[in-house]
C-alpha positions as CSV (number, residue, x, y, z in Angstrom):
1,X,-1.8,29.8,-2.9
2,X,0.6,27.0,-2.1
3,X,2.6,29.3,0.1
4,X,-0.5,30.3,2.1
5,X,-1.6,26.6,2.5
6,X,1.9,25.6,3.8
7,X,1.9,28.5,6.3
8,X,-1.5,27.5,7.5
9,X,-0.5,23.8,7.9
10,X,2.7,24.7,9.6
11,X,0.8,27.0,12.1
12,X,-1.7,24.2,12.8
13,X,1.0,21.6,13.4
14,X,2.8,24.0,15.8
15,X,-0.4,24.4,17.7
16,X,-0.9,20.7,18.0
17,X,-3.9,20.4,15.7
18,X,-4.4,16.9,14.3
19,X,-6.1,17.4,11.0
20,X,-7.6,19.8,8.5
21,X,-10.8,19.3,6.5
22,X,-12.3,21.1,3.5
23,X,-14.9,20.6,0.8
24,X,-14.7,21.2,-3.0
25,X,-16.3,19.6,-6.0
26,X,-15.3,17.0,-8.6
27,X,-13.3,18.0,-11.8
28,X,-12.3,21.3,-10.2
29,X,-8.9,22.9,-10.2
30,X,-9.1,23.2,-6.5
31,X,-9.6,19.4,-6.1
32,X,-6.5,18.7,-8.1
33,X,-4.5,21.3,-6.1
34,X,-5.5,19.8,-2.7
35,X,-5.0,16.2,-3.7
36,X,-1.5,16.8,-5.1
37,X,-0.7,18.6,-1.8
38,X,-1.5,15.6,0.4
39,X,-5.2,15.8,1.1
40,X,-7.0,12.5,1.1
41,X,-10.5,11.9,-0.4
42,X,-12.8,11.2,2.6
43,X,-16.2,11.1,0.8
44,X,-17.8,11.9,-2.5
45,X,-21.5,12.8,-2.6
46,X,-23.6,13.4,-5.7
47,X,-25.7,16.2,-4.3
48,X,-25.3,19.2,-6.6
49,X,-28.1,20.3,-8.9
50,X,-25.8,20.5,-12.0
51,X,-24.9,16.8,-11.5
52,X,-21.5,17.6,-10.0
53,X,-20.3,15.8,-6.9
54,X,-19.2,17.3,-3.6
55,X,-15.8,16.0,-2.5
56,X,-14.9,16.0,1.2
57,X,-11.1,16.1,1.8
58,X,-8.9,15.9,4.9
59,X,-5.3,15.9,5.7
60,X,-3.6,14.2,8.7
61,X,-1.3,16.6,10.5
62,X,-0.3,14.3,13.3
63,X,3.5,14.2,13.8
64,X,3.8,10.4,13.2
65,X,5.4,8.6,10.3
66,X,4.2,4.9,10.2
67,X,5.8,2.5,7.9
68,X,5.6,-1.1,6.8
69,X,8.2,-3.4,8.5
70,X,11.3,-4.1,6.4
71,X,14.8,-5.6,6.7
72,X,17.5,-3.0,6.5
73,X,19.7,-3.1,3.4
74,X,23.3,-4.4,3.9
75,X,26.5,-2.4,4.5
76,X,29.6,-3.6,2.6
77,X,33.3,-2.8,2.2
78,X,35.7,-4.0,-0.5
79,X,39.3,-3.9,0.8
80,X,40.7,-4.1,-2.8
81,X,38.6,-1.1,-3.9
82,X,39.6,0.8,-0.8
83,X,43.3,0.2,-1.5
84,X,42.7,1.5,-5.0
85,X,40.8,4.6,-3.9
86,X,43.0,5.4,-0.9
87,X,40.0,5.9,1.5
88,X,38.0,3.7,3.8
89,X,34.9,3.4,1.7
90,X,31.7,2.0,3.1
91,X,28.8,1.2,0.8
92,X,25.2,1.3,1.9
93,X,23.4,-1.0,-0.4
94,X,19.9,0.4,-0.9
95,X,20.2,-1.0,-4.4
96,X,19.5,-4.3,-2.5
97,X,16.7,-2.9,-0.5
98,X,14.7,-6.1,0.0
99,X,11.5,-5.2,-1.9
100,X,10.3,-4.2,-5.4
101,X,13.7,-4.6,-7.1
102,X,15.6,-2.3,-4.7
103,X,16.5,1.3,-4.6
104,X,15.9,4.4,-2.5
105,X,12.3,4.8,-3.8
106,X,11.4,1.4,-2.3
107,X,12.5,2.7,1.1
108,X,10.4,5.9,0.7
109,X,7.3,4.0,-0.4
110,X,7.3,1.9,2.7
111,X,6.5,5.1,4.5
112,X,4.4,6.8,1.8
113,X,2.0,4.0,1.1
114,X,1.6,3.0,4.7
115,X,0.4,6.6,5.4
116,X,-1.8,6.5,2.3
117,X,-3.5,3.3,3.4
118,X,-4.0,4.7,6.9
119,X,-5.7,7.6,5.2
120,X,-8.0,5.3,3.2
121,X,-6.5,5.5,-0.3
122,X,-7.5,2.8,-2.8
123,X,-5.5,4.0,-5.8
124,X,-2.3,5.8,-6.6
125,X,-1.2,8.2,-9.4
126,X,2.5,9.1,-10.0
127,X,4.9,10.1,-12.7
128,X,8.4,9.4,-14.0
129,X,10.5,8.4,-17.0
130,X,11.1,5.1,-18.7
131,X,14.2,4.8,-16.4
132,X,12.2,5.6,-13.3
133,X,13.0,3.4,-10.2
134,X,10.2,5.2,-8.5
135,X,7.5,4.1,-11.0
136,X,8.7,0.5,-11.0
137,X,8.8,0.3,-7.2
138,X,5.4,2.0,-6.9
139,X,3.8,-0.4,-9.4
140,X,5.2,-3.5,-7.6
141,X,4.1,-2.3,-4.1
142,X,0.7,-1.2,-5.3
143,X,0.2,-4.7,-6.8
144,X,1.3,-6.2,-3.5
145,X,-1.1,-4.0,-1.5
146,X,-4.1,-4.3,-3.8
147,X,-4.0,-0.7,-4.9
148,X,-4.8,0.5,-8.4
149,X,-1.9,2.4,-10.0
150,X,-1.8,4.8,-12.9
151,X,1.7,5.6,-14.2
152,X,2.1,8.8,-16.2
153,X,5.4,8.4,-18.1
154,X,7.1,11.5,-19.6
155,X,8.8,9.5,-22.3
156,X,8.1,8.0,-25.7
157,X,6.5,4.6,-25.5
158,X,9.1,2.0,-26.4
159,X,8.7,-0.5,-29.1
160,X,7.9,-4.0,-27.7
161,X,11.6,-5.0,-28.1
162,X,12.5,-2.0,-26.0
163,X,10.3,-2.9,-23.0
164,X,13.1,-3.7,-20.6
165,X,14.1,-3.0,-17.0
166,X,12.0,-0.5,-15.1
167,X,9.6,0.4,-17.8
168,X,8.8,-3.2,-18.5
169,X,7.8,-3.9,-14.9
170,X,5.9,-0.6,-14.7
171,X,3.8,-1.3,-17.7
172,X,3.1,-4.9,-16.8
173,X,2.0,-4.1,-13.2
174,X,0.1,-0.8,-13.5
175,X,-3.6,-0.5,-13.8
176,X,-3.2,2.2,-16.4
177,X,-0.1,3.6,-18.2
178,X,0.0,6.9,-20.1
179,X,3.0,8.0,-22.2
180,X,3.0,11.8,-22.6
181,X,5.5,14.6,-23.2
182,X,6.9,16.4,-20.2
183,X,4.7,19.6,-20.7
184,X,1.6,17.3,-20.6
185,X,2.5,15.5,-17.4
186,X,0.5,17.7,-15.0
187,X,-2.6,17.4,-17.1
188,X,-2.1,13.6,-17.3
189,X,-1.8,13.2,-13.6
190,X,-4.8,15.6,-12.9
191,X,-7.0,13.6,-15.3
192,X,-5.9,10.3,-13.7
193,X,-6.9,11.6,-10.3
194,X,-10.3,12.8,-11.6
195,X,-10.9,9.5,-13.3
196,X,-10.3,7.5,-10.1
197,X,-12.6,9.8,-8.1
198,X,-15.3,9.3,-10.8
199,X,-14.9,5.6,-10.5
200,X,-15.4,5.7,-6.7
201,X,-11.7,5.3,-5.7
202,X,-9.8,7.4,-3.3
203,X,-6.6,8.3,-5.1
204,X,-3.2,9.2,-3.5
205,X,-1.1,11.6,-5.6
206,X,2.6,10.9,-5.3
207,X,5.0,13.4,-6.8
208,X,7.7,12.0,-9.0
209,X,10.6,10.4,-7.0
210,X,8.4,10.3,-3.8
211,X,8.9,14.0,-3.1
212,X,6.9,14.4,0.1
213,X,7.5,14.6,3.9
214,X,7.2,10.9,4.3
215,X,9.9,10.4,1.6
216,X,12.2,12.8,3.5
217,X,11.5,11.2,6.8
218,X,12.4,7.8,5.5
219,X,16.0,8.9,5.1
220,X,16.1,10.6,8.5
221,X,15.1,7.2,9.8
222,X,17.7,5.5,7.6
223,X,20.5,7.5,9.1
224,X,19.3,6.6,12.6
225,X,19.4,2.9,11.6
226,X,22.8,3.4,9.9
227,X,24.5,4.6,13.1
228,X,23.3,1.5,14.9
229,X,25.3,-0.6,12.5
230,X,28.4,1.6,11.6
231,X,30.6,2.4,14.6
232,X,33.2,4.2,12.4
233,X,33.1,8.0,12.5
234,X,32.1,9.1,9.1
235,X,33.5,12.2,7.4
236,X,31.4,12.3,4.2
237,X,28.3,10.7,2.8
238,X,27.9,10.7,-1.0
239,X,24.5,10.2,-2.6
240,X,22.9,10.6,-6.1
241,X,20.5,13.5,-5.8
242,X,17.4,13.8,-7.9
243,X,14.1,15.3,-6.6
244,X,15.8,16.3,-3.3
245,X,14.0,14.3,-0.6
246,X,16.7,11.6,-0.2
247,X,19.5,14.2,0.3
248,X,17.2,16.4,2.5
249,X,16.6,13.4,4.8
250,X,20.2,12.4,4.9
251,X,21.2,16.0,5.8
252,X,18.6,16.2,8.6
253,X,19.6,12.7,9.9
254,X,23.3,13.5,9.8
255,X,22.6,16.8,11.6
256,X,21.1,14.9,14.4
257,X,23.2,11.6,14.5
258,X,26.4,12.4,12.7
259,X,27.1,16.2,13.3
260,X,30.7,16.1,12.0
261,X,29.7,14.3,8.7
262,X,29.1,16.2,5.5
263,X,26.4,15.0,3.0
264,X,27.3,15.6,-0.6
265,X,24.6,15.2,-3.2
266,X,25.7,14.5,-6.8
267,X,23.0,15.7,-9.2
268,X,21.7,13.3,-11.8
269,X,19.5,15.7,-13.6
270,X,19.2,19.2,-12.2
271,X,21.3,22.4,-12.2
272,X,22.6,23.6,-8.9
273,X,20.1,26.4,-8.2
274,X,17.1,24.2,-8.9
275,X,18.5,21.3,-7.0
276,X,19.4,23.3,-3.9
277,X,15.9,24.8,-3.9
278,X,14.2,21.4,-4.0
279,X,16.3,20.2,-1.1
280,X,15.5,23.3,1.0
281,X,11.8,23.0,0.1
282,X,11.8,19.4,1.4
283,X,13.5,20.6,4.6
284,X,11.0,23.4,5.1
285,X,8.1,21.1,4.5
286,X,9.1,18.7,7.3
287,X,10.5,21.3,9.7
288,X,7.2,21.8,11.6
289,X,7.3,18.2,12.7
290,X,10.8,18.5,14.2
291,X,13.0,21.0,16.0
292,X,15.1,22.2,13.0
293,X,17.2,25.3,12.6
294,X,16.4,25.7,8.9
295,X,19.0,28.4,8.3
296,X,21.8,26.3,9.8
297,X,20.7,23.1,8.0
298,X,20.3,25.1,4.8
299,X,24.0,26.1,5.0
300,X,24.8,22.3,5.0
301,X,23.4,21.7,1.5
302,X,26.2,20.5,-0.8
303,X,24.8,19.9,-4.3
304,X,27.2,19.3,-7.1
305,X,25.9,19.5,-10.7
306,X,29.3,18.9,-12.5
307,X,28.6,15.3,-13.3
308,X,25.4,15.4,-15.3
309,X,27.0,14.0,-18.5
310,X,24.4,15.9,-20.5
311,X,21.3,15.4,-18.3
312,X,19.0,12.8,-16.9
313,X,19.5,9.4,-18.4
314,X,22.3,10.6,-20.6
315,X,25.9,9.2,-20.6
316,X,29.1,9.4,-22.5
317,X,32.2,7.2,-23.1
318,X,34.0,8.7,-20.1
319,X,31.3,7.6,-17.7
320,X,30.7,4.2,-19.2
321,X,34.4,3.4,-19.4
322,X,34.8,4.2,-15.7
323,X,31.8,2.1,-14.7
324,X,33.0,-0.8,-16.9
325,X,36.4,-0.6,-15.2
326,X,34.8,-0.7,-11.7
327,X,32.6,-3.6,-12.7
328,X,35.4,-5.7,-14.2
329,X,38.1,-5.0,-11.6
330,X,36.1,-4.8,-8.4
331,X,32.7,-6.3,-9.1
332,X,31.1,-3.0,-8.4
333,X,28.0,-2.8,-10.6
334,X,26.5,0.6,-10.9
335,X,23.8,1.9,-13.2
336,X,24.7,4.9,-15.4
337,X,21.5,6.9,-14.7
338,X,21.7,7.3,-10.9
339,X,24.4,5.7,-8.7
340,X,27.0,5.5,-11.4
341,X,27.2,9.3,-11.8
342,X,27.5,9.6,-8.0
343,X,30.3,7.2,-7.7
344,X,32.1,8.8,-10.6
345,X,32.0,12.0,-8.5
346,X,33.4,10.2,-5.4
347,X,36.5,9.1,-7.4
348,X,37.0,12.7,-8.8
349,X,36.6,14.2,-5.3
350,X,39.4,11.9,-4.1
351,X,41.6,12.7,-7.1
352,X,41.0,16.5,-6.6
353,X,42.0,16.2,-2.9
354,X,38.5,17.2,-1.7
355,X,38.4,13.9,0.2
356,X,41.4,13.2,2.4
357,X,43.3,10.0,1.9
358,X,42.4,7.5,4.6
359,X,39.2,9.3,5.5
360,X,35.9,7.4,6.2
361,X,33.5,7.8,3.3
362,X,30.1,6.3,3.0
363,X,28.6,5.9,-0.5
364,X,24.8,5.5,-0.3
365,X,24.0,3.3,-3.3
366,X,20.4,4.4,-4.0
367,X,19.9,1.8,-6.7
368,X,19.0,1.5,-10.3
369,X,20.4,-2.0,-11.1
370,X,17.5,-2.7,-13.5
371,X,18.7,0.2,-15.6
372,X,22.0,-1.7,-16.2
373,X,20.0,-4.4,-17.8
374,X,17.9,-2.1,-20.0
């Protein structure tokens, strides 16, 4: 079903069609399917003899990606750190992205929520863990924009003393919060969407991590902004890779603006096969809006799952000792859930000779600083 819908949308975009409309009913599986695949609630009418409501949906297919204005995050170098590593390391500080506590998710949401408001949404539903930068950033921005937000958290509810960092802000700022097990997350989100529709709201469904074409485009746009500020030819870009959209956007942006630069994603949760598929799916989803050679771009996917340290949110002494060393000796503060694992990999790549001495390397710090304080 999803494959058929995507092919239909891609064909409509290629023919210059601007939108697609359809009708279903409340509490139906079809309603949940369409909302989670980007359809916006246009109108709800209580006109059925069984008391059910007709729900009119539509999806904007125009090839435009509006976003809220923002100041670009800074770019830094540390000469002492570069001497230690033996490379010219440039750090893109999206951990200091100037809204919501920083991070790559904040950048994505500047695009995702702008499109959502343009399409008439009044409420948002999304998911993540207690560590989730995405949930925290979504909760903050929804409060700023006057949108109701339901957070579905696939984790145990912390004790009051354990409410710190991202989960603390998420629970304080959300309209509703549900703690459920991972197998129940789909049902939790579907029920949250249905509840908002019953209450007269127009919910926007955001996949965990901001996995959508607007999220991918935000990092195509980020590379375009990067080349305006960095005149040095880059050989590699390293980034923590989770749901795939950040790395997909960087690959597409580099393919256009930095064709000799290799983007290397360091997995923070997923095995290689699943991670590569998520990146390719993101590329395929956005391909109709751009001239993309999907086969060529797909061959540029570099996804390394050797630095998981046991999985998402898990660490060991080797990782923590390395991060403490960097913090104490160079003032480089990295969280162990996301950017810390990616930087650990950068150092190992240099030690293994997979990054040449003296080369120009960009480390895209996607954030997670609040997880250091948790």
